[in-house]
N, C-alpha and C positions, 0 to 999 in steps of 0.2 A: 504494500500500500504506500509506503514511504517513497519508493522509487517512482511509482506511477504519479503520485501527487507532485513529484519534482520534475515531471515531464520526460522521464526516461522511457525508452522502448524496451520491453521485457520479453524475452523468449523463454519458454518453459519446455524442458525436454526430460524424458524418462518417466519415472513413477514416484509419486509422493504418497506415502502412507504414514501411519503412526511411527514416530521416530523410535529407534532402538533404545533399550535400557542403557543408561539411566536418564535419557532425554525425553521420555514420553510426555512429560509436562510441557514441553516446548512445541507440542502439536499446534499447527496454525490452520484453523478451520477455513479461513478465507483463501489461503493458498491451496488447501485441499479442494475446495470448491472450484477453483480455476483449473486445476489439473483434471478434475472430473468433467468440467465443461469442454475443455480443449482436447482431452484424450490424446496427449502426445504418445508417440510410439516409444516402447522401451529402448534404452540406449544401446543394448547389444554388448555391453561390457560393464564390469563392476569395478567400483573403487570406493574409497572411504572406509569407515568402520565396517567390520565384518565383510570386507570385499572378497574374501576367499569363500564365503558361504554363498554359493551361486543359487541356493534355493530361495533367497528372499527377494531378489529382483528389485531392490529398493533404490538403486542408483538413480540420481537425478542431477540435472544441471540447470541452473538459471543464469541466463546471460542478459545483462542490462547494458544498454548503450545510451549515452547522452546524445541526443540529436545535435547536429551542427547548428551553430547560431543561425537564426533566420535573418535574412537581409531586410532592411527597413522597407515597408510597403508590401511585403509578401506574407501571405497567410501561413500560419504554422500548421503542419500536419497533425492530425488527431493522434493521441497516444494510442499505441498499438500493444496488444498482448497477443502473442502468437505461439504456436507450437510447430511452426514451419522453420526450415533452415534459414539462418541469417544470411543475408546477402551484403557484400561490402557497399 
């Protein structure tokens, strides 16, 4: 939410579920809702905590980009949230 309110473009990739112990209390319902809405494909590789446990499939990546400054007199593009590959 903070990135979006700051005008960032956010890409969601992978699968977001309840965090692993001992981080369960850090579950983010709004982030979960966005992953459910967008349904991004699983990453196809694991990393992070429990990365060797291939049963959980919890790997995710969030990429946020600050759009380039807009030139005077030009309308700014709407904030985008996507699950599609980022393009330069």
